[in-house]
MMTF fields as JSON, N, C-alpha, C and O atoms, coordinates in Angstrom:
{
  "mmtfVersion": "1.0.0",
  "mmtfProducer": "UNKNOWN",
  "numBonds": 463,
  "numAtoms": 464,
  "numGroups": 116,
  "numChains": 1,
  "numModels": 1,
  "chainsPerModel": [1],
  "groupsPerChain": [116],
  "chainIdList": ["A"],
  "bondAtomList": [4, 2, 8, 6, 12, 10, 16, 14, 20, 18, 24, 22, 28, 26, 32, 30, 36, 34, 40, 38, 44, 42, 48, 46, 52, 50, 56, 54, 60, 58, 64, 62, 68, 66, 72, 70, 76, 74, 80, 78, 84, 82, 88, 86, 92, 90, 96, 94, 100, 98, 104, 102, 108, 106, 112, 110, 116, 114, 120, 118, 124, 122, 128, 126, 132, 130, 136, 134, 140, 138, 144, 142, 148, 146, 152, 150, 156, 154, 160, 158, 164, 162, 168, 166, 172, 170, 176, 174, 180, 178, 184, 182, 188, 186, 192, 190, 196, 194, 200, 198, 204, 202, 208, 206, 212, 210, 216, 214, 220, 218, 224, 222, 228, 226, 232, 230, 236, 234, 240, 238, 244, 242, 248, 246, 252, 250, 256, 254, 260, 258, 264, 262, 268, 266, 272, 270, 276, 274, 280, 278, 284, 282, 288, 286, 292, 290, 296, 294, 300, 298, 304, 302, 308, 306, 312, 310, 316, 314, 320, 318, 324, 322, 328, 326, 332, 330, 336, 334, 340, 338, 344, 342, 348, 346, 352, 350, 356, 354, 360, 358, 364, 362, 368, 366, 372, 370, 376, 374, 380, 378, 384, 382, 388, 386, 392, 390, 396, 394, 400, 398, 404, 402, 408, 406, 412, 410, 416, 414, 420, 418, 424, 422, 428, 426, 432, 430, 436, 434, 440, 438, 444, 442, 448, 446, 452, 450, 456, 454, 460, 458],
  "bondOrderList": [1, 1, 1, 1, 1, 1, 1, 1, 1, 1, 1, 1, 1, 1, 1, 1, 1, 1, 1, 1, 1, 1, 1, 1, 1, 1, 1, 1, 1, 1, 1, 1, 1, 1, 1, 1, 1, 1, 1, 1, 1, 1, 1, 1, 1, 1, 1, 1, 1, 1, 1, 1, 1, 1, 1, 1, 1, 1, 1, 1, 1, 1, 1, 1, 1, 1, 1, 1, 1, 1, 1, 1, 1, 1, 1, 1, 1, 1, 1, 1, 1, 1, 1, 1, 1, 1, 1, 1, 1, 1, 1, 1, 1, 1, 1, 1, 1, 1, 1, 1, 1, 1, 1, 1, 1, 1, 1, 1, 1, 1, 1, 1, 1, 1, 1],
  "groupList": [{"groupName": "MET", "atomNameList": ["N", "CA", "C", "O"], "elementList": ["N", "C", "C", "O"], "formalChargeList": [0, 0, 0, 0], "bondAtomList": [1, 0, 2, 1, 3, 2], "bondOrderList": [1, 1, 2], "singleLetterCode": "M", "chemCompType": "L-PEPTIDE LINKING"}, {"groupName": "ILE", "atomNameList": ["N", "CA", "C", "O"], "elementList": ["N", "C", "C", "O"], "formalChargeList": [0, 0, 0, 0], "bondAtomList": [1, 0, 2, 1, 3, 2], "bondOrderList": [1, 1, 2], "singleLetterCode": "I", "chemCompType": "L-PEPTIDE LINKING"}, {"groupName": "ARG", "atomNameList": ["N", "CA", "C", "O"], "elementList": ["N", "C", "C", "O"], "formalChargeList": [0, 0, 0, 0], "bondAtomList": [1, 0, 2, 1, 3, 2], "bondOrderList": [1, 1, 2], "singleLetterCode": "R", "chemCompType": "L-PEPTIDE LINKING"}, {"groupName": "LYS", "atomNameList": ["N", "CA", "C", "O"], "elementList": ["N", "C", "C", "O"], "formalChargeList": [0, 0, 0, 0], "bondAtomList": [1, 0, 2, 1, 3, 2], "bondOrderList": [1, 1, 2], "singleLetterCode": "K", "chemCompType": "L-PEPTIDE LINKING"}, {"groupName": "SER", "atomNameList": ["N", "CA", "C", "O"], "elementList": ["N", "C", "C", "O"], "formalChargeList": [0, 0, 0, 0], "bondAtomList": [1, 0, 2, 1, 3, 2], "bondOrderList": [1, 1, 2], "singleLetterCode": "S", "chemCompType": "L-PEPTIDE LINKING"}, {"groupName": "GLY", "atomNameList": ["N", "CA", "C", "O"], "elementList": ["N", "C", "C", "O"], "formalChargeList": [0, 0, 0, 0], "bondAtomList": [1, 0, 2, 1, 3, 2], "bondOrderList": [1, 1, 2], "singleLetterCode": "G", "chemCompType": "PEPTIDE LINKING"}, {"groupName": "GLU", "atomNameList": ["N", "CA", "C", "O"], "elementList": ["N", "C", "C", "O"], "formalChargeList": [0, 0, 0, 0], "bondAtomList": [1, 0, 2, 1, 3, 2], "bondOrderList": [1, 1, 2], "singleLetterCode": "E", "chemCompType": "L-PEPTIDE LINKING"}, {"groupName": "TYR", "atomNameList": ["N", "CA", "C", "O"], "elementList": ["N", "C", "C", "O"], "formalChargeList": [0, 0, 0, 0], "bondAtomList": [1, 0, 2, 1, 3, 2], "bondOrderList": [1, 1, 2], "singleLetterCode": "Y", "chemCompType": "L-PEPTIDE LINKING"}, {"groupName": "THR", "atomNameList": ["N", "CA", "C", "O"], "elementList": ["N", "C", "C", "O"], "formalChargeList": [0, 0, 0, 0], "bondAtomList": [1, 0, 2, 1, 3, 2], "bondOrderList": [1, 1, 2], "singleLetterCode": "T", "chemCompType": "L-PEPTIDE LINKING"}, {"groupName": "VAL", "atomNameList": ["N", "CA", "C", "O"], "elementList": ["N", "C", "C", "O"], "formalChargeList": [0, 0, 0, 0], "bondAtomList": [1, 0, 2, 1, 3, 2], "bondOrderList": [1, 1, 2], "singleLetterCode": "V", "chemCompType": "L-PEPTIDE LINKING"}, {"groupName": "LEU", "atomNameList": ["N", "CA", "C", "O"], "elementList": ["N", "C", "C", "O"], "formalChargeList": [0, 0, 0, 0], "bondAtomList": [1, 0, 2, 1, 3, 2], "bondOrderList": [1, 1, 2], "singleLetterCode": "L", "chemCompType": "L-PEPTIDE LINKING"}, {"groupName": "TRP", "atomNameList": ["N", "CA", "C", "O"], "elementList": ["N", "C", "C", "O"], "formalChargeList": [0, 0, 0, 0], "bondAtomList": [1, 0, 2, 1, 3, 2], "bondOrderList": [1, 1, 2], "singleLetterCode": "W", "chemCompType": "L-PEPTIDE LINKING"}, {"groupName": "PRO", "atomNameList": ["N", "CA", "C", "O"], "elementList": ["N", "C", "C", "O"], "formalChargeList": [0, 0, 0, 0], "bondAtomList": [1, 0, 2, 1, 3, 2], "bondOrderList": [1, 1, 2], "singleLetterCode": "P", "chemCompType": "L-PEPTIDE LINKING"}, {"groupName": "ALA", "atomNameList": ["N", "CA", "C", "O"], "elementList": ["N", "C", "C", "O"], "formalChargeList": [0, 0, 0, 0], "bondAtomList": [1, 0, 2, 1, 3, 2], "bondOrderList": [1, 1, 2], "singleLetterCode": "A", "chemCompType": "L-PEPTIDE LINKING"}, {"groupName": "PHE", "atomNameList": ["N", "CA", "C", "O"], "elementList": ["N", "C", "C", "O"], "formalChargeList": [0, 0, 0, 0], "bondAtomList": [1, 0, 2, 1, 3, 2], "bondOrderList": [1, 1, 2], "singleLetterCode": "F", "chemCompType": "L-PEPTIDE LINKING"}, {"groupName": "HIS", "atomNameList": ["N", "CA", "C", "O"], "elementList": ["N", "C", "C", "O"], "formalChargeList": [0, 0, 0, 0], "bondAtomList": [1, 0, 2, 1, 3, 2], "bondOrderList": [1, 1, 2], "singleLetterCode": "H", "chemCompType": "L-PEPTIDE LINKING"}, {"groupName": "ASP", "atomNameList": ["N", "CA", "C", "O"], "elementList": ["N", "C", "C", "O"], "formalChargeList": [0, 0, 0, 0], "bondAtomList": [1, 0, 2, 1, 3, 2], "bondOrderList": [1, 1, 2], "singleLetterCode": "D", "chemCompType": "L-PEPTIDE LINKING"}, {"groupName": "ASN", "atomNameList": ["N", "CA", "C", "O"], "elementList": ["N", "C", "C", "O"], "formalChargeList": [0, 0, 0, 0], "bondAtomList": [1, 0, 2, 1, 3, 2], "bondOrderList": [1, 1, 2], "singleLetterCode": "N", "chemCompType": "L-PEPTIDE LINKING"}, {"groupName": "CYS", "atomNameList": ["N", "CA", "C", "O"], "elementList": ["N", "C", "C", "O"], "formalChargeList": [0, 0, 0, 0], "bondAtomList": [1, 0, 2, 1, 3, 2], "bondOrderList": [1, 1, 2], "singleLetterCode": "C", "chemCompType": "L-PEPTIDE LINKING"}, {"groupName": "GLN", "atomNameList": ["N", "CA", "C", "O"], "elementList": ["N", "C", "C", "O"], "formalChargeList": [0, 0, 0, 0], "bondAtomList": [1, 0, 2, 1, 3, 2], "bondOrderList": [1, 1, 2], "singleLetterCode": "Q", "chemCompType": "L-PEPTIDE LINKING"}],
  "groupTypeList": [0, 1, 2, 3, 4, 5, 6, 7, 8, 9, 6, 8, 2, 6, 3, 0, 2, 5, 5, 6, 5, 3, 9, 2, 1, 6, 3, 10, 11, 6, 12, 5, 3, 6, 10, 3, 13, 3, 8, 2, 10, 14, 13, 2, 10, 10, 1, 6, 12, 5, 4, 5, 1, 5, 14, 15, 2, 15, 6, 3, 6, 6, 6, 9, 14, 9, 1, 1, 3, 5, 6, 13, 6, 10, 16, 16, 17, 5, 3, 1, 4, 2, 10, 3, 13, 5, 16, 4, 1, 10, 8, 5, 5, 5, 13, 5, 15, 4, 1, 3, 18, 9, 5, 16, 19, 8, 10, 6, 9, 10, 13, 9, 1, 18, 6, 7],
  "groupIdList": [1, 2, 3, 4, 5, 6, 7, 8, 9, 10, 11, 12, 13, 14, 15, 16, 17, 18, 19, 20, 21, 22, 23, 24, 25, 26, 27, 28, 29, 30, 31, 32, 33, 34, 35, 36, 37, 38, 39, 40, 41, 42, 43, 44, 45, 46, 47, 48, 49, 50, 51, 52, 53, 54, 55, 56, 57, 58, 59, 60, 61, 62, 63, 64, 65, 66, 67, 68, 69, 70, 71, 72, 73, 74, 75, 76, 77, 78, 79, 80, 81, 82, 83, 84, 85, 86, 87, 88, 89, 90, 91, 92, 93, 94, 95, 96, 97, 98, 99, 100, 101, 102, 103, 104, 105, 106, 107, 108, 109, 110, 111, 112, 113, 114, 115, 116],
  "secStructList": [7, 7, 7, 7, 6, 6, 7, 1, 5, 7, 7, 3, 3, 3, 1, 5, 6, 6, 7, 1, 1, 3, 3, 3, 3, 3, 3, 3, 3, 7, 6, 6, 6, 6, 7, 7, 1, 1, 3, 3, 3, 3, 3, 3, 3, 3, 3, 7, 6, 6, 7, 5, 5, 7, 7, 5, 7, 7, 6, 6, 3, 3, 3, 3, 3, 3, 3, 3, 3, 1, 7, 7, 3, 3, 3, 3, 6, 6, 3, 3, 7, 7, 7, 7, 6, 6, 7, 3, 3, 7, 7, 7, 6, 6, 7, 7, 5, 3, 3, 3, 7, 7, 1, 1, 1, 7, 3, 3, 3, 3, 3, 3, 3, 3, 3, 7],
  "xCoordList": [-14.875, -16.066, -14.953, -13.756, -15.781, -14.589, -15.7, -16.834, -15.024, -15.986, -15.159, -13.956, -15.626, -15.082, -15.108, -16.197, -14.428, -14.875, -15.989, -16.481, -16.561, -17.882, -18.794, -19.935, -18.339, -19.942, -20.332, -21.288, -19.412, -19.172, -20.505, -20.985, -21.102, -22.308, -21.318, -20.2, -21.91, -21.11, -22.696, -23.927, -21.278, -22.324, -21.704, -20.668, -22.226, -21.266, -21.582, -22.772, -20.82, -20.946, -20.701, -19.675, -21.552, -21.048, -20.562, -20.634, -19.806, -19.09, -19.197, -20.233, -18.112, -18.28, -17.568, -16.6, -17.987, -18.028, -17.571, -17.118, -17.913, -17.737, -16.212, -15.619, -16.128, -14.997, -15.475, -16.643, -14.844, -15.346, -15.403, -14.855, -16.206, -16.838, -17.175, -18.157, -16.893, -17.43, -16.423, -15.244, -17.025, -16.329, -17.424, -18.609, -16.773, -17.683, -16.467, -15.253, -17.532, -17.076, -17.507, -18.566, -16.344, -16.677, -16.782, -15.696, -17.507, -17.724, -17.231, -18.153, -16.296, -15.447, -16.397, -16.923, -16.389, -17.358, -18.055, -17.578, -19.196, -20.095, -19.506, -19.103, -19.497, -19.293, -21.138, -22.317, -20.349, -21.759, -22.772, -23.698, -22.081, -23.34, -21.919, -21.382, -21.451, -19.973, -18.983, -18.806, -18.293, -16.887, -18.072, -19.212, -17.34, -17.669, -17.128, -17.746, -15.339, -15.128, -15.785, -16.679, -14.719, -15.729, -15.127, -14.27, -15.591, -15.393, -16.841, -18.056, -16.246, -17.015, -16.794, -17.645, -15.914, -15.946, -14.884, -13.843, -14.83, -13.91, -13.802, -14.169, -13.097, -13.691, -13.005, -12.328, -12.661, -11.914, -13.046, -14.252, -11.809, -12.26, -11.804, -10.64, -12.876, -11.959, -12.25, -13.354, -11.42, -11.874, -10.8, -9.588, -11.516, -11.775, -11.028, -11.477, -9.775, -9.22, -9.661, -10.697, -9.183, -9.892, -10.847, -11.416, -11.108, -12.351, -11.914, -10.931, -12.493, -11.776, -12.603, -13.79, -12.376, -13.16, -12.618, -11.542, -13.951, -12.994, -12.923, -13.54, -12.122, -11.675, -12.59, -13.416, -12.653, -13.03, -11.932, -10.703, -13.25, -12.417, -12.696, -13.315, -12.046, -12.283, -12.263, -11.266, -13.173, -13.218, -13.558, -14.483, -13.247, -13.522, -13.145, -13.703, -12.269, -12.348, -10.985, -10.335, -10.518, -8.851, -9.585, -10.562, -8.722, -9.059, -7.952, -7.229, -7.549, -5.787, -6.559, -7.761, -5.639, -6.084, -3.891, -2.822, -4.566, -3.461, -3.643, -4.636, -2.27, -2.829, -2.567, -1.578, -3.827, -3.558, -2.52, -1.379, -3.179, -2.867, -3.028, -3.603, -2.577, -2.649, -2.079, -1.367, -2.248, -1.225, -2.562, -3.599, -2.09, -3.253, -2.196, -0.974, -2.984, -2.858, -3.461, -4.664, -3.04, -3.457, -3.218, -2.134, -4.068, -4.183, -4.018, -4.96, -3.251, -2.944, -3.373, -2.427, -4.196, -4.261, -4.033, -4.248, -3.604, -3.004, -1.728, -1.218, -1.334, 0.164, -0.382, -1.094, -0.089, -0.213, 0.662, 1.843, 0.588, 1.309, 1.498, 0.551, 2.058, 1.7, 1.708, 2.36, 0.99, 1.325, 0.752, -0.016, 1.389, 1.331, 1.028, 0.629, 1.245, 0.779, 1.776, 2.933, 1.166, 2.438, 2.563, 3.14, 2.168, 2.154, 0.745, -0.064, 0.672, -0.243, -0.237, 0.7, -1.802, -1.947, -2.781, -3.608, -2.756, -3.306, -3.892, -3.481, -4.844, -5.833, -7.034, -8.18, -6.516, -7.777, -7.414, -6.609, -7.71, -7.76, -8.806, -9.084, -9.071, -9.785, -8.924, -9.176, -7.911, -7.044, -7.915, -8.377, -8.077, -8.651, -7.592, -6.398, -8.336, -7.702, -8.817, -10.002, -8.064, -9.307, -8.335, -7.164, -8.524, -7.832, -8.289, -9.465, -7.474, -8.222, -6.798, -5.659, -7.45, -6.943, -6.292, -6.833, -5.448, -3.778, -3.628, -3.549, -3.601, -3.036, -4.164, -5.391, -3.247, -4.246, -5.222, -6.212, -4.646, -5.58, -6.462, -6.282, -7.493, -7.955, -7.425, -6.621, -7.528, -6.762, -7.477, -8.596, -6.935, -7.774, -6.916, -5.693, -7.766, -7.196, -8.332, -9.473, -7.267, -8.046, -8.326, -7.385, -9.715, -10.104, -10.392, -10.99, -10.097, -10.691, -10.463, -9.46, -12.352, -12.495, -12.573, -13.468, -11.958, -12.532, -12.246, -11.281, -13.289, -14.166, -13.522, -12.984, -13.139, -13.012, -13.892, -13.685],
  "yCoordList": [1.353, 1.324, 1.594, 1.745, 1.628, 1.945, 1.695, 2.161, 0.502, 0.163, 0.755, 0.923, 1.062, 1.675, 0.858, 0.335, 0.691, -0.042, 0.22, 1.339, -1.027, -0.736, -0.938, -1.369, -0.644, -0.792, -2.041, -2.128, -3.409, -4.864, -5.596, -5.254, -6.812, -7.448, -8.276, -8.666, -8.461, -9.548, -10.557, -10.554, -11.419, -12.456, -13.176, -12.696, -14.286, -15.162, -16.292, -16.455, -17.284, -18.674, -19.305, -18.941, -20.308, -20.937, -22.022, -22.221, -22.915, -24.339, -24.044, -24.406, -23.334, -23.756, -24.777, -25.219, -25.201, -26.666, -27.926, -29.07, -27.123, -28.525, -27.92, -28.539, -26.311, -26.133, -25.65, -25.962, -25.005, -24.887, -23.226, -22.483, -22.826, -21.509, -20.264, -20.723, -19.254, -18.372, -17.921, -17.684, -17.808, -17.281, -15.691, -15.861, -14.347, -13.441, -13.623, -13.822, -13.433, -13.09, -11.914, -11.771, -11.164, -9.944, -9.804, -9.458, -9.907, -10.25, -9.097, -8.284, -8.694, -7.574, -7.103, -6.005, -7.939, -7.526, -9.283, -10.383, -8.933, -9.948, -10.706, -10.307, -12.137, -12.868, -13.005, -13.261, -12.671, -12.992, -11.578, -11.416, -10.504, -8.898, -8.436, -8.308, -8.237, -7.258, -7.971, -7.639, -8.983, -9.613, -10.373, -10.838, -10.223, -11.009, -12.164, -13.002, -12.527, -13.422, -14.802, -14.745, -16.097, -17.126, -17.085, -17.876, -16.224, -16.124, -16.737, -16.563, -17.267, -17.836, -17.35, -17.667, -16.698, -15.796, -15.195, -15.849, -13.697, -12.585, -11.677, -10.512, -12.701, -11.799, -11.797, -12.825, -10.89, -10.971, -12.295, -12.499, -13.125, -13.597, -13.145, -12.954, -13.079, -13.258, -13.94, -13.836, -14.696, -15.78, -15.954, -16.142, -15.848, -15.876, -16.518, -17.654, -16.65, -17.913, -18.757, -18.761, -19.746, -20.854, -21.501, -22.419, -20.774, -20.937, -21.098, -20.43, -21.968, -22.107, -22.538, -22.336, -23.025, -23.716, -25.3, -25.67, -26.19, -27.568, -27.989, -27.64, -28.778, -29.687, -29.81, -30.71, -29.413, -29.503, -29.708, -29.768, -29.812, -30.281, -29.017, -28.054, -29.178, -27.985, -28.625, -28.509, -29.183, -29.605, -28.725, -27.973, -28.59, -27.758, -26.215, -25.263, -26.12, -24.57, -24.546, -25.591, -23.469, -23.085, -22.344, -21.711, -22.473, -21.25, -20.866, -21.741, -19.5, -18.575, -18.329, -18.241, -18.277, -17.434, -17.346, -17.942, -16.249, -15.182, -14.49, -13.899, -14.786, -14.33, -13.066, -12.657, -12.114, -10.619, -10.579, -10.119, -11.11, -10.41, -11.728, -12.476, -12.245, -13.216, -14.574, -14.485, -15.915, -17.332, -18.084, -17.886, -19.035, -19.898, -21.447, -21.55, -22.192, -23.894, -24.208, -24.295, -24.557, -24.8, -26.603, -27.007, -27.407, -28.713, -28.488, -27.842, -28.785, -28.573, -30.145, -30.86, -30.492, -32.064, -32.908, -34.085, -32.685, -33.723, -33.499, -34.173, -32.091, -31.866, -30.439, -29.687, -30.113, -29.76, -28.005, -28.278, -27.209, -26.124, -25.237, -25.528, -24.072, -23.054, -22.074, -22.584, -20.325, -19.985, -18.136, -17.795, -17.691, -15.794, -14.972, -15.324, -13.543, -12.622, -12.84, -13.115, -12.668, -12.695, -13.933, -14.002, -14.845, -16.393, -16.344, -15.416, -17.73, -17.604, -19.484, -20.268, -19.781, -21.006, -21.318, -20.442, -22.263, -22.763, -23.786, -24.53, -24.048, -25.108, -25.652, -25.206, -26.898, -27.19, -28.236, -28.911, -28.686, -29.82, -30.882, -31.936, -30.888, -32.047, -32.268, -32.995, -31.251, -31.452, -30.505, -29.47, -30.783, -29.943, -29.461, -29.691, -28.477, -27.643, -27.509, -27.842, -26.908, -26.669, -25.513, -25.867, -24.044, -23.435, -22.815, -22.535, -22.674, -22.554, -21.754, -21.968, -20.645, -19.763, -19.863, -19.586, -20.151, -20.566, -19.639, -19.819, -18.473, -17.397, -16.366, -16.453, -15.372, -14.521, -13.28, -12.648, -13.283, -12.425, -12.996, -13.934, -12.051, -12.683, -12.926, -12.071, -13.737, -14.128, -13.916, -14.428, -12.933, -12.086, -12.651, -12.554, -13.216, -13.98, -13.868, -14.301, -12.97, -12.745, -13.984, -14.761, -14.358, -15.7, -15.119, -14.07, -15.602, -16.521, -17.604, -18.287, -17.698, -18.865, -18.844, -18.061, -19.425, -19.285, -20.5, -21.265, -20.451, -21.721, -22.177, -21.111, -23.117, -23.881, -24.953, -25.6],
  "zCoordList": [-20.889, -19.532, -18.627, -18.87, -17.238, -16.153, -15.409, -15.524, -14.23, -13.287, -12.048, -12.251, -10.894, -9.503, -8.307, -8.071, -7.725, -6.268, -5.874, -5.725, -5.639, -4.34, -5.6, -5.432, -6.838, -8.018, -8.529, -9.3, -8.023, -8.554, -7.908, -6.828, -8.857, -8.323, -7.417, -7.753, -6.267, -5.722, -5.1, -5.069, -4.644, -4.071, -2.878, -2.419, -2.318, -0.94, -1.235, -1.508, -1.286, -1.448, -0.137, 0.436, 0.533, 1.904, 0.955, -0.258, 2.474, 1.621, 0.146, -0.413, -0.675, -2.124, -2.526, -1.908, -3.549, -3.8, -2.673, -2.636, -2.05, -0.747, 0.642, 1.526, 0.087, 0.788, 2.332, 2.566, 3.335, 4.188, 4.228, 3.414, 5.379, 5.503, 4.236, 3.652, 3.733, 3.263, 2.223, 2.487, 0.907, 0.012, -0.652, -0.941, -0.779, -1.314, -2.685, -2.701, -3.771, -4.909, -6.006, -6.618, -6.02, -6.428, -7.772, -8.237, -8.477, -10.324, -10.863, -10.947, -11.229, -11.535, -13.262, -13.445, -14.016, -15.516, -15.819, -15.543, -16.41, -16.862, -17.889, -18.981, -17.301, -18.882, -19.916, -19.67, -20.965, -21.824, -22.082, -22.877, -20.9, -21.079, -21.274, -22.375, -20.296, -20.836, -21.653, -22.825, -21.078, -21.556, -23.247, -23.211, -24.195, -25.124, -25.349, -26.006, -24.63, -25.323, -24.081, -23.237, -24.551, -23.994, -22.546, -22.153, -21.91, -20.607, -19.438, -19.536, -18.691, -17.386, -16.1, -15.269, -15.75, -14.871, -14.606, -14.657, -14.225, -14.078, -12.686, -12.532, -11.581, -10.301, -9.534, -9.557, -8.463, -7.056, -6.166, -6.305, -5.086, -5.018, -3.009, -2.657, -2.135, -0.78, 0.172, 0.705, 0.547, 1.323, 2.599, 2.5, 3.707, 4.923, 5.711, 5.56, 6.832, 7.437, 7.631, 8.296, 7.219, 7.053, 6.779, 7.371, 5.423, 4.592, 3.361, 3.038, 2.416, 0.908, 0.013, 0.269, -0.879, -2.061, -2.368, -2.839, -1.853, -2.409, -3.589, -4.595, -3.426, -4.785, -6.195, -6.044, -7.021, -8.504, -9.464, -9.492, -10.458, -12.221, -12.906, -12.452, -14.296, -15.136, -16.55, -17.263, -16.879, -18.161, -19.365, -19.059, -20.311, -21.444, -21.117, -21.663, -20.292, -19.823, -19.219, -19.185, -18.756, -17.906, -17.33, -17.73, -15.564, -14.525, -13.978, -13.502, -13.908, -13.844, -12.19, -11.943, -11.438, -10.314, -9.616, -9.478, -9.475, -9.254, -7.663, -7.239, -6.894, -5.345, -5.586, -6.195, -4.913, -4.991, -3.566, -3.518, -2.631, -0.872, -0.472, -1.262, 0.768, 2.02, 1.564, 0.564, 2.117, 1.578, 1.755, 2.39, 0.919, 0.347, 0.67, 0.776, 0.73, 0.456, -0.476, -0.229, -2.048, -3.07, -3.001, -2.578, -3.348, -3.952, -5.519, -5.978, -6.265, -7.7, -8.203, -8.534, -8.25, -9.237, -8.131, -8.418, -6.742, -6.18, -5.309, -4.413, -5.997, -5.493, -4.707, -5.372, -3.463, -2.253, -2.318, -2.528, -2.268, -2.409, -1.671, -0.94, -1.045, -0.06, -1.297, -2.208, -1.771, -2.545, -1.632, -0.732, -2.266, -1.624, -2.591, -3.702, -2.125, -3.062, -4.01, -3.692, -5.807, -6.961, -7.535, -8.62, -7.059, -7.355, -8.104, -8.135, -8.756, -9.993, -10.29, -10.138, -10.8, -11.08, -12.335, -12.588, -13.096, -14.008, -13.779, -12.889, -14.415, -14.027, -15.085, -15.031, -16.259, -16.966, -17.608, -16.966, -18.715, -19.421, -18.088, -18.661, -17.434, -17.124, -15.303, -14.342, -15.574, -14.065, -13.205, -13.687, -12.248, -10.632, -9.943, -10.134, -8.773, -7.817, -6.515, -6.556, -5.327, -4.104, -3.838, -3.975, -3.448, -2.57, -1.114, -0.882, -0.382, 1.378, 1.556, 1.142, 2.438, 3.294, 4.543, 5.614, 4.444, 5.514, 6.591, 7.806, 5.791, 6.619, 7.516, 7.555, 8.206, 9.437, 8.628, 8.997, 7.721, 6.878, 5.668, 4.892, 5.819, 3.854, 2.902, 2.531, 2.335, 0.548, -0.262, -0.301, -1.311, -1.986, -3.496, -3.598, -4.553, -5.32, -6.811, -6.97, -7.872, -8.968, -9.649, -9.807, -10.169, -10.895, -12.402, -12.643, -12.914, -14.415, -15.064, -15.272, -15.569, -16.111, -17.582, -17.903, -18.701, -19.804, -20.698, -20.725, -21.367, -21.831, -23.08, -23.38, -24.169, -25.252, -25.617, -26.643]
}
């Protein structure tokens, strides 16, 4: 199955999980419909400068972020780090994280949440 750019289901969330600004979520594949694996999210996140996703935990699931473009400030369960294109993070087992765009260009992140 092929899906071309511009054909994705798009959702915009304001103050996502208590974060600032807006996050655009492009759902690349729909869990439970197109994806049969125990997946809750498979999406590209577009986060404008100064915007972000607030701190939240992942119980009985894992989330992977891969930074595609831009610069991020990440709170990885209390440890603050700067991330750039090519960096990734894995959060799960009750740990938490938040992410914020700190560069001057839109932060682009591939986000995958798998349940267990």
